[in-house]
C-alpha positions in Angstrom: -24.4 16.1 -3.5 -21.6 18.4 -2.2 -18.9 18.4 -5.1 -16.0 15.9 -4.4 -12.8 17.5 -4.2 -9.5 16.0 -5.3 -8.2 13.9 -2.5 -4.5 13.5 -2.5 -4.7 12.2 1.0 -1.8 9.5 1.6 -4.3 7.2 3.5 -7.4 6.6 3.9 -7.1 7.4 0.5 -9.6 8.1 -2.5 -11.6 5.5 -3.7 -13.3 4.6 -7.2 -16.3 6.7 -7.9 -18.0 3.7 -9.4 -17.4 1.8 -6.1 -18.9 4.4 -4.0 -21.9 4.7 -6.2 -22.5 0.9 -5.9 -22.0 1.1 -2.2 -24.4 3.9 -2.1 -27.1 2.3 -4.1 -27.1 -1.1 -2.2 -26.2 0.2 1.1 -29.8 -0.2 2.5 -30.1 -3.5 1.2 -28.2 -5.9 -1.1 -30.0 -7.2 -4.0 -31.6 -10.1 -3.2 -30.9 -10.1 0.7 -32.9 -7.8 2.0 -30.7 -6.0 4.5 -27.3 -4.1 4.4 -24.0 -5.6 3.9 -23.3 -3.8 7.3 -25.8 -6.0 8.8 -25.3 -9.4 7.1 -23.5 -12.2 9.3 -20.3 -13.2 8.6 -21.5 -17.1 8.4 -23.9 -16.3 6.1 -24.0 -17.7 2.5 -24.3 -14.0 1.2 -20.9 -13.0 3.1 -19.2 -16.2 2.2 -19.8 -15.8 -1.8 -18.7 -12.3 -1.0 -15.0 -13.4 0.4 -14.8 -15.9 -2.2 -15.3 -13.5 -4.9 -12.4 -11.4 -3.5 -10.4 -14.2 -3.1 -10.7 -15.5 -6.8 -10.4 -11.8 -8.0 -6.7 -11.5 -6.2 -6.1 -14.8 -7.8 -6.8 -13.6 -11.3 -5.3 -10.2 -11.1 -1.9 -11.2 -9.6 -1.9 -14.9 -11.1 -1.7 -16.4 -7.5 -1.3 -20.1 -7.5 -2.7 -22.5 -5.0 0.6 -22.7 -3.1 -0.6 -19.5 -1.5 -3.4 -18.8 1.0 -5.1 -15.2 1.1 -6.0 -14.1 4.2 -8.2 -10.9 5.3 -6.9 -9.9 8.7 -7.5 -6.9 10.8 -4.7 -4.6 12.5 -3.3 -2.9 9.4 0.1 -3.1 8.2 1.3 -2.4 11.7 0.0 -5.7 13.2 2.2 -7.4 10.3 5.1 -5.9 11.6 4.8 -8.2 14.7 2.9 -11.2 13.1 5.5 -11.8 10.5 8.5 -12.3 13.0 6.2 -14.2 15.2 5.5 -16.4 12.8 8.3 -16.7 10.5 11.5 -16.0 12.2 13.4 -19.3 13.1 15.3 -19.2 16.4 18.9 -18.5 16.2 18.4 -17.5 12.3 17.0 -14.0 12.6 16.1 -12.0 9.8 17.2 -9.1 7.5 15.6 -6.0 6.8 15.9 -3.1 4.1 15.5 0.1 5.6 13.9 2.7 3.1 11.9 4.9 5.5 9.5 5.3 8.5 7.4 2.2 8.0 10.6 -0.4 7.4 11.9 1.1 10.6 8.9 0.2 12.5 8.8 -3.3 10.9 12.5 -3.9 12.1 11.8 -2.4 15.6 8.9 -4.9 16.1 11.1 -7.6 15.0 13.8 -6.8 17.5 11.3 -7.6 20.2 11.1 -11.5 18.6 14.7 -12.3 17.7 17.6 -11.2 15.8 16.5 -8.7 13.4 19.5 -7.2 11.1 19.6 -4.1 8.7 20.4 -5.5 5.3 20.9 -2.3 3.6 19.7 1.6 4.4 19.4 4.8 2.9 18.6 6.7 6.2 21.9 8.7 6.1 20.5 10.3 2.7 17.2 10.9 4.2 15.7 8.0 2.5 15.7 9.7 -0.8 16.7 6.8 -2.5 16.2 2.6 -3.0 19.3 0.9 -2.2 20.4 -1.3 -5.2 20.9 -5.2 -5.3 24.4 -4.6 -4.9 24.0 -3.3 -1.6 22.0 -5.6 0.0 23.8 -7.9 2.5 21.7 -10.9 3.2 22.6 -13.8 5.7 22.1 -17.1 3.7 20.6 -18.7 6.7 18.2 -15.7 7.3 14.7 -16.6 8.1 13.5 -13.9 5.5 14.3 -10.7 4.0 11.9 -7.9 4.4 11.4 -4.8 2.3 8.8 -2.0 1.9 7.8 -1.7 -1.7 6.9 1.9 -1.8 7.5 4.5 0.8 4.4 7.1 1.3 6.5 9.4 3.5 9.5 9.7 1.1 8.3 8.9 -2.2 10.6 6.2 -3.2 9.7 3.2 -4.5 11.5 -0.4 -5.6 11.5 -0.7 -9.4 13.1 -4.3 -8.9 12.3 -7.4 -6.8 15.3 -8.1 -4.4 17.3 -11.4 -4.9 17.5 -13.1 -1.7 18.7 -16.4 -3.2 17.1 -19.3 -1.3 16.1 -16.8 1.6 12.1 -16.1 1.4 11.2 -12.2 0.6 8.6 -10.8 3.0 7.2 -7.5 1.2 5.0 -4.7 2.8 3.1 -3.5 -0.7 0.7 -1.5 1.4 0.8 1.7 -0.6 1.4 0.4 -4.0 -0.6 -2.8 -3.8 -2.5 -3.4 -7.4 -0.7 -0.5 -8.8 1.3 -2.5 -11.2 1.8 -6.2 -12.3 3.5 -8.1 -9.4 5.8 -11.3 -9.3 4.0 -12.9 -6.4 5.8 -16.3 -6.9 9.3 -14.5 -6.1 7.9 -14.0 -2.6 7.1 -15.9 0.7 4.7 -13.6 2.1 3.2 -10.1 1.0 0.9 -8.1 3.1 -0.7 -4.8 2.6 -3.1 -2.4 4.2 -6.2 -1.8 2.2 -6.6 1.9 2.9 -4.7 3.4 -0.1 -5.3 1.2 -3.3 -7.6 -1.6 -2.4 -10.4 -0.5 -0.1 -11.3 1.2 3.0 -9.2 1.4 6.3 -9.8 -1.9 8.5 -8.8 -4.9 6.5 -5.4 -6.0 6.0 -4.7 -8.6 2.9 -1.8 -11.1 3.5 -0.7 -13.5 0.7 1.4 -16.4 2.6 3.1 -19.5 0.7 1.7 -22.3 2.5 5.0 -24.3 3.1 5.9 -21.4 5.4 3.0 -22.1 7.6 4.8 -25.1 8.7 7.2 -22.4 10.6 4.5 -21.2 12.8 5.1 -21.7 16.6 2.7 -23.8 18.6 2.2 -21.1 21.3 1.2 -18.2 19.5 -2.1 -16.7 20.3 -5.0 -17.9 18.0 -5.7 -14.5 16.5 -1.5 -14.0 15.8 -1.0 -17.4 14.1 -1.1 -17.6 10.3 -1.9 -20.9 10.5 -5.1 -20.7 12.4 -6.2 -18.0 10.4 -5.9 -20.0 6.9 -7.5 -23.0 8.6 -10.4 -20.6 9.6 -10.6 -19.1 6.2 -10.3 -15.7 7.8 -13.4 -16.2 9.7 -11.9 -17.2 13.2 -13.9 -14.4 14.7 -16.2 -11.7 13.0 -14.2 -9.8 10.2 -14.6 -6.7 8.8 -17.4 -7.6 6.4 -18.2 -4.1 5.0 -14.4 -3.5 4.3 -13.9 -6.9 2.5 -17.2 -6.2 0.5 -15.8 -2.8 -0.7 -12.4 -4.6 -1.4 -14.1 -6.8 -3.8 -16.0 -4.1 -5.4 -12.4 -2.2 -5.8 -11.2 -5.4 -7.6 -14.0 -5.8 -9.8 -13.3 -2.1 -11.0 -9.9 -2.8 -11.6 -10.5 -6.2 -13.5 -13.3 -4.4 -15.5 -10.5 -1.6 -16.7 -7.8 -4.3 -17.8 -6.3 -5.5 -14.7 -2.7 -4.3 -13.4 -1.5 -3.6 -16.7 -4.0 -0.9 -17.4 -3.6 0.2 -13.8 0.3 0.3 -14.6 -0.4 2.5 -17.6 -2.5 5.0 -15.9 -0.5 5.2 -12.8 2.8 6.0 -15.2 0.8 8.8 -17.1 -0.2 10.6 -13.9 3.1 10.2 -12.2 4.9 11.5 -15.5 2.7 14.5 -15.6 3.4 15.6 -12.1 7.3 15.1 -12.2 7.2 17.0 -15.5 5.8 19.9 -13.8 8.2 19.7 -10.9 11.6 19.1 -13.2 10.3 21.9 -15.6 10.0 24.6 -12.9 13.6 25.5 -12.9 13.9 24.5 -9.5 11.1 26.4 -8.2 9.4 23.1 -7.1 11.9 20.6 -5.7 11.2 16.6 -5.4 12.6 14.6 -2.5 13.2 11.4 -4.1 16.2 10.6 -6.4 14.9 10.5 -10.0 15.9 6.6 -10.3 13.9 5.9 -7.1 10.7 7.9 -7.6 7.5 6.5 -6.5 4.2 6.4 -8.8 2.2 6.6 -5.7 3.2 9.3 -3.6 5.1 12.5 -4.8 6.6 14.7 -1.9 7.8 18.1 -2.9 9.1 21.5 -1.6 9.0 25.1 -2.7 11.4 27.6 -1.9 10.5 28.7 1.5 8.2 27.7 4.1 5.9 30.5 3.8 5.3 29.9 0.2 4.5 26.1 1.3 2.0 27.5 3.7 0.4 29.9 1.0 0.4 27.2 -1.4 -1.2 24.8 0.8 -4.1 27.4 2.0 -4.8 28.6 -1.7 -4.9 24.8 -2.8 -7.3 23.8 -0.4 -9.5 26.4 -1.3 -9.2 25.4 -4.9 -10.4 21.9 -3.9 -7.2 20.3 -3.4 -7.3 18.2 -0.3 -4.7 16.3 1.5 -1.4 18.1 0.2 0.2 18.7 3.4 3.8 16.9 3.5 4.4 14.2 6.4 6.5 15.9 9.3 9.5 13.8 8.6 10.0 15.6 5.0 7.7 18.9 5.1 6.7 20.8 2.1 3.9 19.1 0.1 3.0 15.9 -0.8 0.8 14.3 -3.7 -0.9 10.9 -3.2 -2.0 9.7 -6.7 -3.2 6.1 -6.3 -5.1 4.0 -8.6 -8.4 5.6 -8.0 -7.0 9.1 -8.4 -8.3 10.5 -11.8 -5.8 11.8 -14.5 -7.8 15.2 -14.5 -7.0 15.8 -11.1 -3.3 15.5 -11.4 -3.8 17.9 -14.5 -5.9 20.2 -12.5 -2.8 20.2 -9.7 -0.3 21.0 -12.6 -2.1 24.0 -13.6 -2.5 25.1 -10.1 1.1 24.8 -9.6 2.3 26.6 -12.9 -0.2 29.5 -11.7 1.2 29.7 -8.4 4.8 29.9 -9.6 4.0 32.8 -12.0 2.2 34.8 -9.5 4.4 34.1 -6.4 8.0 33.0 -8.3 
């Protein structure tokens, strides 16, 4: 087998090695089934067991009550930018959005196509380098919902609190820090996440929606855009991404076997502290983008003294077995994404490389 590099990609991202090994071992034929998971019918008892186990594990890891439906959808988080307002925005009431980066901007843009969507708070003028504090949020008490993005992959910021919206339902895009730490589902009306960062491969989107909110769904929505219809059909109205859901289930088992979300948080804190300490201890040679109090544990963008040095760093890092470190064009520089499955030794190796690069090129 070709040696695996350290994959710092923001997504699709690194998957747990034990999950990849199990997929490899059973790809030709699932135990006792006689065919590949890529071939089984979504109407079969085998797949029903797979999707039921995934539902059960989500409920266990996140303490999800029976008040919520768990849906396995397609179209990525980007599809949710349209589905959320189409299903939940009440005519004449609009919705509020907290702007903390590119993806929340896109969500707001799509919501404006459905109805009145307002900016509750924004850190755009500061280059999205921080998370607005609770006191900055302006929330219409009659709003349909308040939407926020828990972690911002491009700018490297992350909410360290759950916004208090009073009686207004909370909607959150948790695509890039889903299952990375304990999370209070009960504080939210709807939670959605593209799987391709912390939960599985690209192709499936997980949605948790409180059942009472299904009463808002308009009657004239296209079936595949309708949360109510998807809930009635148990995510099986059409052929779902069967392989992706299977892989998600394996990732959930992996997280559960390690000790759940408390253990994930512990590991993620350790990894992030290693890298931030290297940045902060470089006497300004490496500069993080996010304000200290808003730093993400998942995505860490940083700059060097010049773009020429950044290009050299990236070239040498790639040759050394570090992949996916190029920063997003909105921020430039470098970015290390260190999701749940990213190994601590990979962060340690990058920190060692950074120190050596500074010594040689400082």
